[in-house]
N, C-alpha and C positions, 0 to 999 in steps of 0.2 A: 372606313378607310381600308383599302386593299392590304392584305397581308404581304404582298410582294414588295411593298415600299420599305426601304431600309434607310436608317439615318446614320450619319457620321457625327460623332460628338467630340467636343474638346475634352481636355483632362478634368474639367469640372462637371461633365455630363450635359453641357449645353449643346443642343442640336445646332450644327453648323452647315450641314449639307444633307442632301437626300439622294438616294439611289432608287431608280424605278425602271421597270422594263421599258425597252425602246417603244413598244406599241403604245404604252400609256403616255410616254413623253410625246410621241408623234400626235396622238389625239389631243393632248393639251395644247400643242403648237397650232394645230388646225383650229381648235376652238378659239385660241387667241387671235389668229388671223381673221376668223369670222367676226369676232367682236370688234376688231379694229375697223373692218369694212363697214359694219353697222354704224360705228361711231363717226366714221368719215362721211357717211351718207345721211346722217340724222336730220339735216336741214333741207334735204332735197324735197321737192314737191312730190306728193304721192300721185299715183296713177290709178284711176278706177279699174277694178278687176275686169270689167267688161272690155276695156281698151286693151289690157294685157292679153286677155283670152283671144280677142280678135287678131292681135299682132302675132300670137303664137300659131293661130290657125293659118294665117297668111304665109308664115314662114314654114309651114308644114310640120311644126313640132307638136301640134295637137290635132287629132282628127276632127274634121268638120262634118258633123252628122246632120247637117241641114240647118 
């Protein structure tokens, strides 16, 4: 666990909140969004790699070397 994380405790010493650098918070939020996207799409039909590659080449996002 990074040393930059700090905890706020109540008068009994129980952790009640956490303080962390903005960059770490933003990364956690990005990871959470990614996981939510994966969860939303888990029942979608898969697409063969060759079909995705072909589509990327047609769209000019991947070079077509023959």
